[in-house]
Structures are given as structure tokens and as C-alpha cells.
C-alpha positions in Angstrom: 0.0 0.0 0.0 1.4 3.4 -1.0 1.9 6.4 1.3 -0.9 8.9 1.2 -0.8 12.6 2.0 -3.0 14.0 4.8 -5.4 15.7 2.4 -6.0 12.5 0.5 -7.0 10.5 3.6 -10.6 9.9 4.8 -11.2 8.3 8.2 -14.8 7.2 8.2 -16.7 5.4 11.0 -19.5 3.1 10.0 -22.3 3.5 12.5 -25.9 2.2 12.9 -28.3 -0.1 14.6 -27.2 -3.7 15.2 -28.0 -5.8 12.2 -28.7 -2.9 9.8 -26.0 -4.0 7.3 -22.8 -2.1 8.3 -20.4 -5.0 7.9 -22.1 -5.9 4.6 -21.7 -2.3 3.4 -18.0 -2.3 4.3 -17.5 -5.6 2.5 -19.2 -4.1 -0.6 -17.0 -1.0 -0.5 -13.9 -3.2 -0.2 -15.1 -5.3 -3.2 -15.9 -2.3 -5.3 -12.5 -0.8 -4.5 -10.8 -4.0 -5.6 -9.5 -5.1 -2.2 -11.2 -8.5 -2.7 -12.2 -10.4 -5.8 -15.3 -11.8 -4.2 -17.7 -10.1 -1.8 -18.0 -11.9 1.5 -21.2 -12.4 3.5 -21.9 -12.2 7.2 -23.9 -15.4 7.1 -21.0 -17.2 5.5 -18.5 -15.9 8.1 -16.0 -14.7 5.4 -16.2 -10.9 5.7 -13.0 -8.9 6.1 -14.0 -7.0 9.3 -15.9 -9.8 11.2 -12.9 -12.1 11.4 -13.0 -13.1 15.1 -14.4 -16.5 15.8 -17.0 -15.1 18.2 -18.2 -12.6 15.6 -18.4 -15.4 13.0 -20.4 -17.6 15.4 -22.8 -14.9 16.5 -23.0 -13.2 13.1 -22.6 -9.7 14.4 -19.7 -7.3 15.1 -18.1 -7.2 18.5 -15.0 -5.2 17.9 -14.2 -2.2 15.7 -12.2 -3.3 12.6 -10.2 -1.0 10.4 -10.6 -1.7 6.6 -8.5 0.7 4.5 -9.5 0.9 0.8 -7.9 2.8 -2.1 -10.1 4.7 -4.6 -8.4 6.6 -7.4 -6.2 9.1 -5.6 -7.6 8.6 -2.1 -7.3 6.3 0.8 -10.4 5.7 3.0 -9.9 4.1 6.4 -13.3 2.5 7.1 -13.9 1.8 10.8 -16.5 -0.9 11.0 -18.1 -0.5 14.5 -20.5 -2.8 16.4 -24.2 -1.8 16.4 -25.2 -3.4 19.7 -24.8 -1.0 22.5 -23.1 -3.5 24.8 -20.0 -2.8 22.7 -20.3 0.9 22.9 -16.6 1.2 24.0 -15.6 0.0 20.5 -17.7 2.7 18.9 -16.2 5.4 21.1 -12.7 4.3 20.3 -13.5 4.5 16.6 -15.1 8.0 16.9 -12.1 9.3 18.8 -10.1 9.0 15.5 -12.8 9.3 12.9 -13.1 12.5 10.9 -16.5 11.6 9.4 -19.2 8.9 9.6 -21.6 6.9 7.5 -24.8 6.2 9.4 -26.3 3.0 7.9 -30.1 2.6 7.9 -32.0 -0.4 6.6 -34.8 0.6 4.2 -36.7 -2.3 5.5 -36.4 -1.7 9.3 -36.3 2.1 9.0 -35.0 4.5 11.7 -34.1 2.5 14.8 -32.7 3.2 18.3 -29.2 2.6 17.0 -29.7 5.1 14.3 -30.6 7.8 16.8 -27.6 6.8 19.0 -25.3 7.0 16.0 -26.5 10.5 15.2 -26.1 11.6 18.8 -22.5 10.3 18.9 -21.8 12.3 15.8 -23.2 15.4 17.5 -21.1 14.7 20.6 -17.9 14.2 18.7 -18.7 17.0 16.2 -18.4 14.6 13.2 -19.8 15.3 9.8 -21.9 12.5 8.5 -23.8 11.0 5.5 -26.6 8.5 5.7 -26.7 5.4 3.5 -30.1 3.7 3.2 -29.3 0.1 2.4 -31.5 -3.0 1.7 -33.2 -1.2 -1.2 -33.4 -4.5 -2.9 -35.9 -5.8 -0.3 -39.5 -5.8 -1.3 -40.5 -4.0 1.8 -38.0 -1.2 1.4 -39.4 2.3 1.8 -36.7 5.0 1.1 -39.0 8.0 1.4 -40.4 6.9 4.7 -36.8 6.7 6.0 -36.2 10.2 4.7 -39.4 11.6 6.1 -38.7 10.1 9.5 -35.2 11.6 9.5 -36.6 15.0 8.5 -39.0 14.8 11.4 -36.2 14.1 13.8 -33.5 16.4 12.4 -35.2 18.9 10.2 -34.0 20.7 7.0 -30.4 19.5 7.3 -31.5 16.1 6.0 -30.8 16.3 2.2 -31.5 13.4 -0.2 -28.6 13.3 -2.6 -30.3 10.2 -4.2 -33.8 9.2 -5.2 -34.4 5.5 -6.0 -35.4 4.2 -9.4 -37.6 1.2 -9.5 -38.8 -0.9 -12.4 -41.4 -3.6 -12.0 -41.1 -3.2 -8.2 -37.3 -3.8 -8.3 -34.6 -1.4 -7.3 -32.5 -0.8 -10.3 -30.9 2.6 -10.1 -30.9 6.1 -8.6 -31.2 9.7 -9.5 -28.2 11.8 -8.4 -29.9 15.0 -7.2 -26.6 16.9 -7.1 -25.6 16.2 -10.7 -29.2 15.7 -12.0 -28.3 12.4 -13.5 -30.1 9.1 -13.8 -28.0 6.0 -13.1 -28.7 2.3 -13.8 -26.7 0.0 -11.5 -24.9 -2.8 -13.4 -22.7 -4.5 -10.8 -21.0 -3.9 -7.5 -19.9 -0.2 -7.4 -20.6 0.4 -11.1 -23.4 2.1 -13.0 -24.2 3.5 -16.4 -26.2 6.6 -17.4 -30.0 6.4 -18.0 -32.9 8.7 -18.2 -34.7 10.1 -15.2 -38.2 8.4 -14.9 -41.3 10.7 -14.9 -42.5 9.3 -11.5 -39.5 10.7 -9.8 -39.7 14.3 -11.2 -42.1 15.6 -8.4 -39.8 14.5 -5.6 -36.7 15.5 -7.5 -37.8 19.1 -7.9 -38.4 19.6 -4.2 -35.1 17.9 -3.2 -33.2 19.9 -5.8 -34.7 23.2 -4.6 -33.7 22.4 -1.0 -30.1 21.7 -2.1 -29.9 24.9 -4.1 -31.1 26.9 -1.0 -28.4 25.3 1.1 -25.8 26.2 -1.6 -27.1 29.8 -1.7 -26.7 30.2 2.0 -22.9 29.6 2.0 -22.0 33.0 0.7 -23.5 36.4 -0.3 -22.2 36.0 -3.8 -24.1 32.7 -4.3 -27.2 34.2 -2.5 -27.2 37.1 -5.0 -26.8 34.6 -7.9 -29.7 32.5 -6.5 -32.1 35.3 -6.2 -31.0 36.7 -9.5 -32.2 33.5 -11.2 -28.8 32.4 -12.3 -27.8 28.8 -12.5 -25.1 27.5 -10.2 -22.2 25.6 -11.9 -21.7 22.0 -10.8 -18.4 23.0 -9.1 -20.1 25.8 -7.2 -22.8 23.3 -6.0 -20.2 20.7 -4.9 -17.9 23.2 -3.2 -20.8 24.8 -1.3 -22.3 21.5 -0.3 -18.9 20.3 0.9 -18.8 23.3 3.3 -22.3 22.5 4.5 -21.6 18.9 5.0 -18.4 19.6 6.9 -20.2 22.1 9.1 -23.0 19.6 9.8 -25.7 21.9 8.4 -26.4 19.4 5.5 -26.5 15.6 6.0 -26.6 13.8 2.6 -28.9 10.8 2.3 -28.1 8.1 -0.3 -29.6 4.8 -1.2 -28.3 1.4 -2.4 -27.9 -2.2 -1.5 -24.8 -3.5 0.3 -25.7 -7.1 -0.6 -25.9 -6.4 -4.4 -23.3 -3.6 -4.3 -25.7 -1.1 -5.8 -24.9 2.5 -5.1 -21.6 1.7 -3.5 -19.5 3.6 -6.1 -21.6 6.7 -5.5 -21.1 6.4 -1.7 -17.4 6.1 -2.0 -17.4 9.2 -4.3 -19.4 11.0 -1.7 -16.7 10.1 0.9 -13.9 11.7 -1.1 -16.0 14.6 -2.5 -17.9 15.7 0.5 -16.5 14.2 3.7 -13.4 16.0 5.2 -9.8 14.9 5.4 -8.2 15.1 8.8 -7.2 18.7 8.0 -10.8 19.9 8.7 -10.9 23.6 9.7 -13.6 23.5 12.3 -12.1 20.8 14.5 -8.8 21.3 16.4 -6.7 18.6 18.1 -4.8 19.9 21.1 -1.8 18.5 22.8 0.0 19.5 26.0 3.8 19.8 26.5 4.1 17.9 29.9 7.3 19.8 30.7 5.6 23.2 30.6 1.9 22.4 30.7 1.5 24.6 27.7 -1.3 23.5 25.3 -1.1 23.9 21.6 -2.9 22.5 18.5 -1.1 20.0 16.3 -3.9 19.9 13.6 -2.5 16.9 11.7 0.3 18.9 10.3 3.1 16.7 8.8 5.6 19.5 9.3 5.4 19.4 13.1 7.3 17.0 15.4 5.8 13.5 15.4 2.9 12.6 17.7 0.3 9.8 17.6 -2.7 8.8 19.7 -3.2 5.1 20.6 -6.9 4.6 20.2 -7.2 0.8 20.4 -5.1 -2.2 21.5 -5.4 -5.7 20.1 -4.0 -8.5 22.2 -4.4 -11.8 20.4 -2.7 -15.1 21.4 -2.3 -15.9 17.7 -1.5 -12.7 15.8 0.2 -10.9 18.7 -0.1 -7.5 20.3 -0.8 -4.3 18.2 -1.3 -0.7 19.2 -3.6 1.0 16.7 -2.6 4.7 16.3 -3.7 7.8 14.5 -0.8 10.0 13.6 -1.7 13.5 14.9 1.4 15.4 13.6 4.6 14.8 11.8 5.3 11.5 10.1 5.7 7.9 11.5 8.3 5.8 9.8 9.2 2.1 10.2 12.5 2.9 11.8 11.2 5.7 14.1 12.3 6.0 17.8 9.1 6.8 19.7 8.6 8.0 23.2 5.7 7.4 25.7 6.0 10.2 28.2 3.4 8.8 30.6 5.1 5.4 30.8 8.7 6.9 30.4 9.4 4.4 27.7 11.4 5.0 24.5 11.4 2.3 21.8 12.8 1.9 18.3 10.3 0.5 15.9 11.3 -2.2 13.5 8.2 -2.3 11.3 5.1 -0.3 10.8 1.8 -1.8 9.7 -1.6 -1.1 8.4 -4.3 -3.6 9.5 -7.2 -4.6 7.1 -9.3 -6.8 9.3 -6.9 -9.5 10.4 -4.6 -8.9 7.5 -1.3 -7.2 8.5 0.2 -5.0 5.7 3.7 -3.6 6.2 4.1 0.1 5.1 7.2 2.3 5.1 5.5 5.4 6.7 2.3 7.1 7.7 1.6 10.8 7.2 -0.3 12.9 9.7 -4.0 11.9 9.9 -3.4 8.3 8.8 -4.2 5.2 10.9 -1.8 2.3 11.4 -0.5 -0.2 13.8 2.6 -0.8 15.8 3.5 -4.3 17.1 4.8 -5.3 20.5 4.7 -2.0 22.5 4.5 -3.8 25.8 4.4 -0.6 28.0 1.9 1.3 25.8 -1.9 1.1 26.4 -5.0 2.5 24.8 -5.3 6.3 25.4 -1.5 6.9 25.5 0.3 9.4 23.4 3.4 8.6 21.4 5.8 11.4 20.5 9.5 12.3 20.5 11.6 12.4 23.6 12.9 15.8 22.5 9.3 17.1 21.9 7.1 15.2 24.3 3.3 15.6 23.9 0.3 14.3 25.8 -3.2 14.3 24.2 -6.2 14.0 26.5 -7.6 10.5 26.7 -11.0 9.8 25.3 -14.0 9.5 27.7 -15.3 6.0 27.8 -18.7 4.8 28.9 -18.6 3.4 32.4 -19.8 -0.2 32.9 -22.6 -0.6 35.4 -23.7 -4.2 34.8 -21.8 -6.7 36.9 -21.9 -10.4 37.9 -20.0 -12.6 40.2 -17.5 -14.9 38.4 -15.7 -18.1 39.5 -13.3 -20.3 37.7 -15.1 -23.5 36.5 -12.1 -25.6 37.2 -10.2 -25.4 40.5 -6.7 -24.2 40.0 -7.5 -22.0 37.0 -7.8 -18.8 39.0 -4.4 -17.4 37.9 -5.1 -18.3 34.3 -8.4 -16.6 34.5 -6.9 -13.5 36.0 -4.1 -13.3 33.4 -6.6 -13.8 30.5 -9.0 -11.1 31.9 -6.1 -8.7 32.2 -5.3 -9.1 28.5 -9.0 -8.7 27.6 -9.2 -5.5 29.6 -6.3 -4.1 27.7 -8.4 -4.5 24.5 -11.7 -3.5 26.1 -11.7 -0.5 28.4 -15.4 -1.0 29.3 -14.6 -4.4 30.8 -13.4 -4.5 34.4 -12.6 -7.2 36.9 -12.7 -6.4 40.6 -11.9 -8.4 43.6 -14.4 -7.8 46.4 -12.5 -9.1 49.4 -15.1 -7.9 51.8 -17.8 -10.2 50.3 -15.4 -12.9 49.2 -16.3 -12.6 45.5 -14.8 -11.7 42.2 -16.9 -9.3 40.1 -16.9 -8.7 36.3 -18.3 -5.4 35.1 -19.5 -4.7 31.5 -21.9 -2.6 29.6 -24.6 -5.2 29.5 -25.5 -8.9 29.9 -24.5 -9.6 26.3 -21.1 -8.0 26.8 -20.4 -10.3 29.8 -21.7 -13.3 27.9 -19.4 -12.6 25.0 -16.5 -12.2 27.4 -17.1 -15.7 28.8 -17.1 -17.1 25.3 -13.9 -15.3 24.3 -12.1 -16.5 27.5 -12.7 -20.0 26.4 -12.1 -19.6 22.7 -8.9 -17.5 23.0 -7.4 -18.5 26.3 -8.9 -22.0 27.0 -10.2 -21.0 30.5 -13.9 -21.2 31.6 -15.7 -19.0 34.2 -19.2 -19.2 35.6 -21.3 -16.1 36.0 -23.8 -15.9 38.9 -25.8 -13.3 40.7 -23.4 -11.1 42.8 -23.6 -10.9 46.6 -25.0 -7.4 47.4 -22.8 -5.6 50.0 -25.3 -5.4 52.8 -24.2 -4.3 56.3 -25.4 -5.3 59.8 -25.9 -3.1 62.8 -27.9 -3.0 66.1 -30.7 -0.8 67.3 -30.6 -1.0 71.1 -28.2 -1.2 74.0 -27.3 -4.6 75.6 -25.0 -5.6 78.5 -23.9 -9.1 79.2 -21.1 -11.1 80.7 -19.2 -13.8 78.9 -16.6 -16.2 80.2 -14.2 -18.4 78.3 -12.8 -21.2 80.4 -10.9 -24.2 79.2 -8.8 -26.7 81.1 -6.7 -29.3 79.4 -3.6 -30.3 81.4 -1.0 -27.7 82.3 -2.0 -24.1 81.9 -5.7 -23.6 81.1 -7.5 -20.7 79.3 -9.5 -18.2 81.3 -11.0 -14.9 80.1 -14.0 -13.1 81.6 -15.5 -9.9 80.2 -18.6 -7.9 81.0 -19.4 -5.7 78.1 -21.9 -3.2 76.8 -22.9 -3.0 73.2 -24.9 -0.1 71.7 -25.4 1.9 68.5 -22.5 4.3 67.9 -24.4 6.5 65.5 -21.6 6.4 62.9 -22.4 4.0 60.1 -19.2 4.8 58.3 -17.1 3.1 61.1 -17.4 -0.6 62.0 -16.9 -0.2 65.7 -15.8 2.1 68.5 -14.1 0.5 71.5 -14.1 2.0 75.0 -13.4 0.8 78.6 -14.3 1.9 82.0 -13.0 -0.9 84.1 -12.3 0.0 87.8 -10.3 -1.7 90.5 -8.2 -3.7 88.0 -10.9 -6.3 87.4 -9.4 -6.8 84.0 -5.7 -5.9 83.7 -4.9 -3.2 81.2 -2.6 -5.4 79.2 -5.7 -7.5 78.2 -7.6 -4.4 76.8 -6.0 -4.7 73.4 -7.0 -8.4 73.2 -10.6 -7.6 74.0 -10.6 -4.9 71.3 -9.0 -7.5 68.9 -11.9 -9.8 69.6 -14.4 -7.1 68.7 -12.4 -6.2 65.5 -12.3 -9.8 64.4 -16.1 -10.1 64.9 -17.2 -7.1 62.8 -15.9 -8.6 59.6 -18.7 -11.2 59.4 -21.8 -10.3 61.4 -23.9 -12.9 63.2 -27.1 -12.0 61.5 -26.3 -12.9 57.9 -22.6 -12.9 57.6 -22.2 -9.3 56.3 -19.8 -6.7 57.8 -20.9 -4.9 60.9 -21.0 -1.1 61.2 -22.1 1.5 63.8 -21.4 -0.5 67.0 -19.9 0.9 70.2 -18.4 -1.8 72.5 -17.5 -0.9 76.1 -15.6 -3.2 78.5 -16.7 -2.3 82.0 -16.0 -5.4 84.2 -14.6 -8.9 84.2 -12.2 -11.1 86.0 -8.9 -12.9 85.3 -6.8 -15.8 86.6 -3.2 -15.1 87.4 -2.0 -18.3 85.7 -4.6 -19.3 83.1 -5.5 -15.9 81.7 -4.1 -15.0 78.3 -4.6 -12.6 75.4 -6.2 -15.4 73.4 -8.6 -16.2 76.1 -9.8 -12.6 76.5 -10.0 -12.2 72.7 -12.2 -15.3 72.5 -14.4 -14.2 75.4 -14.9 -10.8 73.6 -15.9 -12.6 70.4 -18.4 -14.7 72.2 -19.8 -11.6 74.0 -20.1 -9.8 70.7 -22.0 -12.6 69.0 -24.4 -13.1 71.9 -25.1 -9.4 72.5 -25.5 -8.6 68.8 -28.4 -11.0 68.4 -30.1 -9.6 71.5 -29.6 -5.9 70.5 -32.4 -5.8 67.8 -30.0 -6.6 64.9 -31.0 -5.2 61.5 -29.7 -5.4 57.9 -28.7 -2.3 56.1 -29.0 -2.2 52.3 -26.9 0.0 50.0 -28.8 2.8 48.3 -27.7 4.2 44.9 -28.2 7.6 43.4 -29.6 6.7 39.9 -29.9 8.8 36.8 -32.0 7.4 33.9 -31.9 9.2 30.5 -34.9 8.5 28.3 -37.0 10.2 25.6 -40.1 12.0 27.1 -42.6 9.4 26.0 -40.9 6.7 28.1 -40.8 8.6 31.4 -44.1 7.1 32.7 -43.0 3.5 32.1 -39.6 4.1 33.6 -40.9 5.8 36.8 -43.5 3.0 37.2 -40.8 0.4 37.0 -38.6 2.3 39.5 -41.5 2.3 42.0 -41.8 -1.5 41.6 -38.1 -1.7 42.4 -38.6 0.3 45.6 -37.0 3.4 44.1 -37.9 6.9 45.1 -38.1 9.4 42.2 -36.6 12.7 43.4 -37.0 14.7 40.3 -36.8 15.2 36.5 -34.4 17.4 34.5 -34.0 18.2 30.8 -31.0 16.3 29.4 -29.0 16.0 26.2 -30.4 15.2 22.8 -34.0 16.1 23.9 -34.1 13.4 26.6 -35.2 13.7 30.2 -33.1 12.7 33.2 -35.0 10.9 35.9 -33.2 11.1 39.3 -34.0 8.5 41.9 -32.7 6.7 45.0 -32.9 3.0 44.7 -31.6 -0.1 46.6 -28.6 -1.5 44.8 -30.0 -4.9 45.1 -32.9 -3.9 42.8 -30.6 -2.8 40.0 -29.6 -6.3 39.1 -30.7 -6.9 35.5 -31.7 -3.2 35.1 -29.7 -2.7 31.9 -31.7 -5.4 30.0 -35.0 -4.3 31.5 -34.4 -0.6 30.6 -33.5 -1.4 27.0 -36.7 -3.5 26.7 -38.9 -0.7 28.1 -37.4 2.0 25.9 -36.6 0.1 22.7 -32.9 0.6 23.4 -33.3 4.4 23.7 -32.6 4.6 27.5 -29.3 4.9 29.3 -28.5 5.0 33.0 -25.7 5.7 35.5 -25.5 5.3 39.3 -23.2 5.8 42.2 -23.3 4.6 45.8 -25.1 7.0 48.1 -25.6 5.6 51.6 -27.0 2.7 53.7 -30.5 2.5 54.9 -32.3 -0.1 57.0 -33.8 -2.9 54.8 -37.5 -3.7 55.1 -38.3 -6.8 57.2 -39.3 -8.9 54.2 -36.0 -8.1 52.4 -34.0 -8.9 55.6 -35.8 -12.2 56.0 -35.1 -13.2 52.4 -31.4 -12.2 52.5 -30.9 -14.2 55.8 -32.6 -17.2 54.3 -30.5 -17.0 51.0 -27.3 -16.7 52.9 -28.1 -19.6 55.2 -28.9 -21.7 52.2 -25.6 -20.7 50.5 -23.6 -21.6 53.6 -25.2 -25.0 53.7 -24.3 -25.6 50.1 
């Protein structure tokens, strides 16, 4: 593959709802560009971008794949992203380096939740976009309904660049509204001129007029020309529309069929004619000199010192480790010496690559704005900046979605715990939305992901790639135990077994401390030396050992004040161990007499949904014992519902919320405080833990 200049590069993310045809479109674009001599199919498991075994088995994308294609004088780096929101981290990584996007919509399914999310992501990242309506070969395809639905959502900026041509009910071509040409599709990516059918003329006139108005608004000169009744030249139209598309004030809509390859050549031409190169004027990329904290923009300028951003890491037991980078300034050559300021690591590269799916292509260099891969950077991770030691640079890391769905995991086979831990560490290098956490307090290992499907895929990948198996189960909720009244009692530990015996006698008072942040407070008011002072630490140690696992249901104890006020000792048989044991016995007996209660963790929850779903969501929160505290306007026309809810009621919430809102809802939560659990919840938890202990 030859070296391309910055202005000849297009970095385009492929976005859309799961199953809408993104991977099929990428395959068609690669075939039309001559990358392959046969177009692969998702159902056959032979596409360029879905090469992972898990993707082939499930027949949908799990990871973002880079598929560079060459078209005449240009190179287009296609970033094929997953459509299912459990893999949103992959989408965010792609968008952190994309300069434009193609939002794919199925003409059969229409505008879906993933379509809206894709649009919102483009808004968030300020990315110009075009919309490709695929599946036009389907008998139920309805292009104009898709266009009308998009206009209803996003207004006048939706601009059909294509109108479909059908003959005998079959999709055979399209009218190019910009160039006012009829086109008959002949094969993948190719077409030949044809006349414009009469039944398209009415729609064509209104679409053409809207385009010309957008062109006129780009400058006073063109506005005067428009109102003067003069015709725009084709170059004027294309140049003006390019400005509008780059600014996001016009979003082209085109039609075709990824499966048949119809309209693909037109789409690729749109990428190079209307979508921006990395040198786009309205977006700046800033870096910071860590030595001076001075910030400056690098703007994909090949004349500046080298810098690159690591947007994705691939760790594969078969193909090795690759750091995927976008060159932000300067040039990256295969013999470059690169420096990672944050890791204080300098390495000399041997080879530089471009990845096309799983294919590894060696290249001599990459210009600013291009995307490539570096092998075996062991100390570099996703989000790091690579630069020169003489000119260090740090670029802000991307913001990734936080994982809120979690389950308990255990190794299926005893002795595999270390293998599981090592495999998960490698997977977390690849996937920043996957997190493993050791909850020592509740003796469980937790796996966090974006949703249940994300965790399920992780289990499958662990087995397929690393030959280890884990079992996912419902996590143990971090309840707490405390007491509600004061109790005093005496407890004696006495044991005689030849030689010195064991003797410890304590009289203690247990009461609520009022501080639920602290497990216990220890005090003493012993008079007359009933218990020697040197045994006080042993008594406190007995209390400290007891609060780790409460007598009620085995959860940590909080908010208890323990006071030693009397006791007795034996000059020969008393020992620290005896007094510690006596204190533990006293704690257990007193706790169960002091009106013990279970405390449940309460989360502060924010749910973001379109207005028409607020009623359903609030009703569901009430069923989950949530308390709705208020509603606030949020981004993208959504409403934020703020509520307090027991954390135990959030198990499975990700799946339920998507079901309620058709995939249009999001949520986030954080721990707030502990509150006393209702009696029925307390009884159920005690019963469940007793059963678990028996097993």
C-alpha cells in the first residue's frame, strides 16, 4: 500500500443499529475498490471485518475493525463498528479518531434506536456524516419513509442526494440529485447513465430546490446569484455542499444495496468529494507539553514533530499485540524512535503496519492523519500518546462509557484462578469497558461490563482464546449489619486441658455508635483492676475480628460501640487469646439480643430517556422500591429521571431498561448511603445466605 498525504485520507466510522447492514456495506465497499475479488457475506462468516471466531459464530460485530480501501487518488480508512450498545466502547474508540461517519439505515427496518444513538454520537464528537439507506433490494424497502422520519427528527439538514429508481417493483438505479443524472446499477460499485423516470420528477424538484437553497446560504455571492435566477455551476454546488456537510448543516442521504453492491461507487465518491480529510478547519486537536503544561494544537500537520494517539489495543494469542494509532502530527516511519511520556518508555520500531481486518500489511511510513498499527509495544496502552523524547506531547484521553452491569464470576475448574486473572487482564487491555474487581469484603470476584450480552461474549472469548472457563452468577450485594438497642452481658471463656488452662471473663456493653461509616468504637471503664490493662487490646481485637462477618447474615458490621466495664482474670490461666475469645463470644451473643438489622446500600440513579418513556420508567422504579426525586432536561432532547434505589434492585436493570425503551434509554448510578432494609428483604437475605452456607 502506498503512502498517502493527509489531504488524500478519509477516516470514516461506519455507524448504525445492530443488524442494519454495516459490515455488509464495508464488504461491498472493499469489493468495489478491488480489495477483494469476491464479496464476503456475514452469514457465510467470510467478511474482512468480522474475522473473530466469536463474531463469525454470533453473526454480528463485537470489535471495531479497520478496513482501508484505495479509490483513485484517495485512501479511505473504514472503521466498522458494532451496532449493539453492549459494545459501545468500541464505537467510542473509533469515533475518537474518525473525521466523518456513514450512518447506515435499513430501508426495511427504518430509523431505529441505534440510528438515533449513532446521530447523537456524531453530535457529541462534532463529526460530519452522511446517511446510507441500504437494503433497497428488499420488497418492503421504503426509502421516502426513512427520509421523512429523518426529517421529522433532524429537520431541514436532511438532504436526499439520491432518489431511488424502481422498475417492476425492483430497485435498479438512482437519480443523483446533485448532478441531476439518472444512473442504472450494473454491478458492484458500477453504473451506467440512464434517463430520469417521470414518476421521480415531483420529488426530484423539491429535493433539488432544498439543495440549491443550502448552496445559496454559504456566501453572499451565491445568494445574489440564486435570487437573480442564475444557474449554479456544478463546481459551485459541490464546493458549497462540501462546506455545508463539513459544518453539519447538511447531511446527505443516499440509497443502495450492500448485498448487491448497488450505489456503492456513489457512496465512495461522496466520501472523497464531501467528507473531510483530517485537515478539517472547524475541528482542532490539542496536545500539551508535559514539561511546561503549555497547550497547543497539532492539527494533523506533517511539518510538526511527530505525535500519535493510541486509540485501540489488540491482544491476540495468535496474531500478537498491536497498538492501533492515528498520527496526529509529523510522520511515523518504520525505523522511528518513539517515546511514551506517561510510561517513560522509549522504543525503536522495526516495522510499521496497516491492518485490514486481520490482514497485516507492512508500510514504510504514515503521514499525519493516517491510521496504522505498531507491534509489541508492551508498555503502551489505549489512550497513551506517542511522541519524540525531544518534543514530548500528551493528548487528552477519550472519555469511555462506564460499565454498570456486573456479575460474580468463579473459575469453572479449580486451580484455574491465575489463568483466568491473566486472561482477563489481556482482555481488559483490549476493552476499556470491561473491568474485573476483587471484592474481598464479600469474598467474591466481580466482572463489570456494559450489559449482559457484553459479559456473555467475554465468557465465550475467554474459552475460545485462552482456554479457560468461568461461571457467572448473581453477585452478593454488599449489605451491612448493625444494632438498634443497648445490651449488656457477661461472657466467660474457660478451658482446662492439662498444664495451663485458658481463662478470660468480660462484662461488656454494646450499643449503636451513630456512625455507620465506622465498623466499631471501643471503650473501657474498668475500675479496680478487674481486667488488667494489658488485656484491653486483646478484648478490642476480639471485637475487631467479629465485625468482619456479622452474626445475622454474615455481612460486615457497622455502627457498634463496645464498652468493656468489668470482668475477671486468673493469674496463671488468663491470656490474650482467652480474652479475645471471650470478647468474640460476647459480641455474638449481645448482637443477636440488640435488635439486629440489615442495612442495604442505596444508589443515586440517573436514567436518561425520551419523554414518551418517562411514565413507564418511573412506574418500573416504583416497583423496584425506588424513590423518584425529580426530572431534569438532558442532552439530545431526553429527560433525566433522578431517583434513589436499593442497589439490590438494580440487578438486571440494563436489560429491562432497554426492553422498556426500545434501546433508547441509558442509566448511571453511584453509591449514596446505607438504609435499614425492610423486614421482608431482611428475612429473604438471611434465608438465602443460610442456604448458600449449607451448600
